[in-house]
C-alpha positions as CSV (number, residue, x, y, z in Angstrom):
1,X,119.8,84.6,91.1
2,X,119.1,82.5,94.1
3,X,119.9,83.8,97.8
4,X,118.7,83.4,101.3
5,X,117.1,86.2,103.0
6,X,117.3,86.7,106.7
7,X,114.5,87.9,108.7
8,X,115.3,91.5,109.9
9,X,115.0,93.0,106.3
10,X,114.7,89.6,104.5
11,X,112.0,87.2,106.1
12,X,111.9,85.1,103.1
13,X,113.7,83.4,100.3
14,X,115.2,85.3,97.4
15,X,116.0,82.5,95.1
16,X,119.3,83.8,93.7
17,X,119.5,83.0,90.1
18,X,122.3,80.7,89.0
19,X,122.6,78.6,92.1
20,X,124.8,75.6,91.6
21,X,123.7,73.4,94.5
22,X,120.5,73.1,96.2
23,X,117.1,74.5,95.1
24,X,117.5,77.5,97.6
25,X,121.3,78.0,98.0
26,X,122.9,81.2,98.7
27,X,123.7,84.1,101.0
28,X,125.8,87.2,100.6
29,X,128.6,86.6,98.2
30,X,131.0,88.7,100.3
31,X,131.5,91.5,102.7
32,X,133.2,94.7,101.9
33,X,137.1,94.3,101.8
34,X,137.9,97.7,103.3
35,X,135.6,97.6,106.2
36,X,136.3,94.0,107.9
37,X,137.3,94.1,111.3
38,X,141.2,94.3,111.7
39,X,141.3,91.1,113.7
40,X,139.5,89.2,110.8
41,X,142.1,87.7,108.3
42,X,141.7,89.0,104.9
43,X,140.9,86.5,102.2
44,X,143.5,86.1,99.5
45,X,141.5,83.6,97.3
46,X,141.9,86.0,94.4
47,X,145.5,86.8,95.1
48,X,146.5,85.3,91.4
49,X,144.9,88.1,89.8
50,X,147.6,90.5,88.6
51,X,147.1,94.3,88.7
52,X,147.2,94.4,84.8
53,X,144.4,91.9,84.5
54,X,141.8,94.7,84.1
55,X,141.9,98.3,83.2
56,X,140.9,100.7,86.1
57,X,141.4,104.0,84.5
58,X,138.0,104.3,82.9
59,X,134.8,105.1,84.7
60,X,131.7,102.8,84.2
61,X,129.3,104.7,81.8
62,X,126.0,105.3,83.9
63,X,122.6,104.3,82.3
64,X,120.2,107.2,81.7
65,X,117.6,107.6,84.4
66,X,114.2,106.5,83.2
67,X,116.0,104.8,79.9
68,X,116.0,101.1,78.9
69,X,118.8,98.7,79.2
70,X,119.2,97.0,76.1
71,X,120.4,93.4,75.6
72,X,124.0,93.2,74.4
73,X,125.4,89.6,73.6
74,X,128.8,90.7,74.8
75,X,127.8,92.6,77.7
76,X,126.9,90.8,81.1
77,X,124.6,92.4,83.4
78,X,124.6,91.9,87.1
79,X,122.0,93.1,89.7
80,X,123.6,93.8,92.9
81,X,122.2,94.5,96.5
82,X,124.2,95.8,99.3
83,X,123.2,95.8,102.9
84,X,124.5,96.9,106.2
85,X,124.9,94.7,109.3
86,X,121.4,95.5,110.2
87,X,120.2,94.4,106.8
88,X,119.3,97.7,105.7
89,X,119.6,98.7,102.1
90,X,122.7,100.7,101.3
91,X,122.5,103.4,98.4
92,X,124.6,105.9,97.2
93,X,127.6,103.8,96.2
94,X,129.6,104.6,92.9
95,X,131.1,102.4,90.1
96,X,134.6,102.5,92.0
97,X,133.1,100.8,95.0
98,X,132.5,97.6,93.0
99,X,134.8,94.8,91.6
100,X,133.7,92.1,89.5
101,X,135.3,88.7,89.1
102,X,134.5,86.1,86.5
103,X,136.3,83.0,87.1
104,X,138.6,84.7,89.4
105,X,139.6,87.2,86.7
106,X,138.8,90.7,87.6
107,X,136.5,92.5,84.9
108,X,136.4,96.0,83.9
109,X,132.9,97.5,84.8
110,X,131.9,99.5,81.7
111,X,128.2,100.3,82.6
112,X,126.8,101.3,86.1
113,X,123.3,102.1,87.2
114,X,121.8,103.0,90.5
115,X,118.6,104.1,88.9
116,X,115.0,102.8,89.2
117,X,114.6,101.1,85.8
118,X,111.6,99.3,84.6
119,X,111.2,95.9,85.6
120,X,109.3,92.9,84.2
121,X,107.6,91.0,87.2
122,X,105.6,87.9,87.4
123,X,103.6,87.0,90.4
124,X,103.0,83.4,91.4
125,X,100.0,83.1,93.7
126,X,98.9,80.0,95.5
127,X,95.3,79.3,95.5
128,X,95.5,75.7,96.7
129,X,93.0,74.6,99.7
130,X,95.7,75.0,102.5
131,X,95.7,78.7,101.5
132,X,92.1,79.2,102.7
133,X,92.9,81.0,105.9
134,X,95.7,82.8,104.5
135,X,94.7,84.1,101.1
136,X,93.3,87.3,102.3
137,X,96.9,88.5,103.7
138,X,98.6,87.1,100.8
139,X,96.3,89.1,98.4
140,X,97.1,92.2,100.7
141,X,100.9,91.5,100.3
142,X,100.5,91.3,96.6
143,X,98.8,94.9,96.7
144,X,101.4,96.3,98.9
145,X,104.0,95.0,96.4
146,X,102.3,96.4,93.3
147,X,102.3,99.8,95.3
148,X,106.1,99.9,94.8
149,X,105.7,99.7,91.0
150,X,106.5,102.5,88.3
151,X,104.4,103.1,85.4
152,X,106.9,101.4,82.9
153,X,106.9,98.1,84.8
154,X,105.1,95.2,83.2
155,X,103.4,92.3,85.2
156,X,101.9,89.0,84.8
157,X,100.0,86.7,87.0
158,X,100.2,82.7,87.3
159,X,97.8,81.3,89.6
160,X,97.8,77.7,90.8
161,X,96.5,75.0,92.9
162,X,96.8,71.3,91.5
163,X,97.2,73.1,88.1
164,X,99.2,76.0,87.1
165,X,97.7,78.5,84.7
166,X,98.4,81.8,83.2
167,X,95.7,84.2,84.6
168,X,97.0,87.4,82.9
169,X,99.7,87.9,80.4
170,X,102.0,90.8,80.6
171,X,100.1,94.2,81.4
172,X,100.8,97.7,82.7
173,X,97.6,97.5,84.7
174,X,98.1,96.7,88.2
175,X,94.4,97.2,88.8
176,X,93.7,94.5,86.4
177,X,95.8,92.0,88.5
178,X,94.3,93.1,91.7
179,X,90.8,92.3,90.2
180,X,91.8,89.0,88.9
181,X,93.3,87.9,92.3
182,X,90.0,88.5,94.0
183,X,88.0,86.2,91.6
184,X,89.7,83.0,92.5
185,X,88.8,80.8,95.8
186,X,91.5,78.4,97.3
187,X,90.8,74.7,96.5
188,X,92.8,71.7,95.5
189,X,96.2,70.5,95.8
190,X,99.5,72.3,95.3
191,X,101.5,72.3,92.0
192,X,104.1,74.9,93.0
193,X,107.0,73.7,90.9
194,X,104.7,73.8,87.7
195,X,103.9,77.2,88.6
196,X,107.4,78.4,88.9
197,X,108.2,76.7,85.6
198,X,105.3,78.4,84.0
199,X,106.3,81.8,85.4
200,X,110.0,81.4,84.2
201,X,108.7,80.2,80.7
202,X,106.6,83.4,80.6
203,X,109.2,85.5,81.4
204,X,111.0,84.8,78.1
205,X,108.7,87.3,76.6
206,X,109.5,90.1,78.9
207,X,110.3,93.5,77.4
208,X,112.7,94.7,80.2
209,X,116.1,93.5,80.9
210,X,115.4,93.5,84.6
211,X,113.1,90.7,85.7
212,X,111.8,89.1,88.7
213,X,109.3,86.6,90.2
214,X,107.3,87.0,93.4
215,X,106.1,83.7,94.9
216,X,103.3,83.8,97.5
217,X,102.6,80.3,98.7
218,X,102.4,77.9,101.8
219,X,104.7,75.4,99.7
220,X,104.4,71.9,100.2
221,X,104.3,70.9,96.4
222,X,102.4,67.6,96.1
223,X,101.0,67.6,92.6
224,X,103.7,69.1,90.1
225,X,104.7,67.5,86.8
226,X,108.1,69.0,87.1
227,X,110.7,68.1,89.8
228,X,113.2,70.1,91.6
229,X,116.0,69.2,89.2
230,X,113.8,70.5,86.3
231,X,113.4,73.9,88.2
232,X,117.0,74.2,89.1
233,X,118.1,73.8,85.4
234,X,115.6,76.3,84.3
235,X,116.6,78.8,87.1
236,X,120.3,78.5,85.9
237,X,119.3,79.2,82.2
238,X,117.0,82.2,83.2
239,X,118.0,85.7,84.0
240,X,115.4,86.2,86.6
241,X,115.4,87.1,90.3
242,X,113.2,84.9,92.3
243,X,111.6,86.2,95.8
244,X,109.5,83.6,97.5
245,X,107.5,84.3,100.7
246,X,106.5,81.1,102.5
247,X,103.3,81.2,104.6
248,X,103.1,78.6,107.3
249,X,101.1,77.6,110.2
250,X,102.9,78.1,113.6
251,X,102.3,74.3,114.4
252,X,103.6,73.3,111.1
253,X,100.7,70.8,110.3
254,X,97.4,72.7,110.4
255,X,95.5,72.4,107.1
256,X,98.4,70.4,105.4
257,X,97.9,67.2,104.0
258,X,100.3,64.2,104.3
259,X,101.7,64.7,100.9
260,X,102.5,68.3,101.6
261,X,104.1,67.5,105.0
262,X,106.6,64.9,103.4
263,X,107.0,66.7,100.0
264,X,109.7,69.2,99.1
265,X,109.2,72.7,100.1
266,X,111.0,75.6,98.4
267,X,110.1,78.5,101.0
268,X,111.2,79.8,104.4
269,X,108.8,80.3,107.4
270,X,106.6,83.2,108.0
271,X,104.3,82.3,110.7
272,X,102.7,85.7,111.4
273,X,100.3,86.5,108.6
274,X,100.3,90.3,109.6
275,X,104.0,90.4,108.7
276,X,103.1,89.5,104.9
277,X,102.4,93.0,103.4
278,X,105.3,94.7,105.0
279,X,107.5,91.8,103.6
280,X,106.2,92.2,100.3
281,X,106.6,96.0,100.3
282,X,110.3,95.5,101.3
283,X,110.8,93.2,98.3
284,X,109.5,95.9,96.0
285,X,111.8,98.5,97.6
286,X,114.8,96.1,97.2
287,X,114.2,95.8,93.5
288,X,114.1,99.6,93.3
289,X,117.5,100.1,95.1
290,X,119.7,97.6,93.3
291,X,122.9,98.4,91.5
292,X,123.2,97.2,87.8
293,X,126.8,96.5,86.9
294,X,127.7,95.8,83.2
295,X,131.0,94.3,81.7
296,X,132.2,92.7,78.8
297,X,133.8,89.3,79.7
298,X,137.5,89.0,79.0
299,X,136.7,85.3,78.2
300,X,135.3,85.8,74.6
301,X,134.6,82.0,74.2
302,X,131.1,81.2,73.1
303,X,131.1,77.7,74.8
304,X,127.9,77.6,76.6
305,X,129.9,76.8,79.7
306,X,129.1,78.0,83.4
307,X,131.0,81.2,84.3
308,X,131.3,81.8,87.9
309,X,130.8,85.4,89.4
310,X,132.2,87.2,92.4
311,X,131.2,90.8,93.4
312,X,133.5,92.6,95.9
313,X,133.2,96.0,97.5
314,X,135.7,98.7,97.9
315,X,133.2,100.7,100.6
316,X,133.8,104.1,101.4
317,X,135.8,104.6,104.6
318,X,133.8,105.1,107.7
319,X,131.0,102.6,106.8
320,X,130.6,99.3,108.8
321,X,131.1,95.9,107.0
322,X,128.7,95.6,104.2
323,X,127.3,92.6,102.6
324,X,126.6,92.2,98.8
325,X,124.0,89.8,97.2
326,X,124.0,88.9,93.4
327,X,123.9,86.0,91.1
328,X,126.6,83.6,91.5
329,X,127.2,82.9,87.7
330,X,125.8,82.6,84.1
331,X,126.2,80.4,81.2
332,X,128.1,81.8,78.3
333,X,126.5,82.0,74.9
334,X,126.7,79.1,72.7
335,X,127.2,80.9,69.4
């Protein structure tokens, strides 16, 4: 899922999976229905949904704490983040607080989890020459991110400069990854898109249902074989959340080659290097405080077509307007 992350809590881009437009489209899908200001006209875009379109008399079955979420070809899983007006995470919501719509038809939530489940995580680390004065803080940010891990998580590491390579396949050893990050020196050009492609390809071997990539780079791709269209296609086919922290010089050109200044950049600006560790830690905390909604799509067709998703909130009374972030859709199975 691809989404834009604002700076107070989100000073980076979280590439919300299943984006349908630009390489970094997105934002909150919606705000809570019940807590919108009274003078704000209520949206009626889903007014065609009838009351009997979905059963509402059965509560979602919670996943067991510490258990594994298993794949079910007929079960769609949606990771959801909820924030308040100050971009703080909102926890403690229940099944009944969420409504799931697929192609504007409300679905019955049959599984629900707010637990910290094991995650498969890939770290995409930029060792190009332009990172020379930033790599120390970027390493520190990765370490802070690893500190939010739990023992059941698995990680892999992709490092890149003018060439992307798998530095470490899936491992449970955070210490091993930290050691490998210290062994490479920045040099060369920037193959950011190739690194993302390699990371998403590697994620196909993940053992956990919940998956995420953390990208630490100063952007400015100038040496990739793959292009933005390739990445957009792969992202829409994957089931992985992408978080990217863009590390840029305040003047916008220091240590940047002409190709980097003119080339595509996938990342938002973070000009203060001291902010990096805190941002990385907050990304980890967000991954630990997401809701997982499971439903069996009412459209049973295995037609490989794009299904549009919309998550709405029935927030408890007394809360301010809340924002919800999730993937915007998925491809139906082809058989």
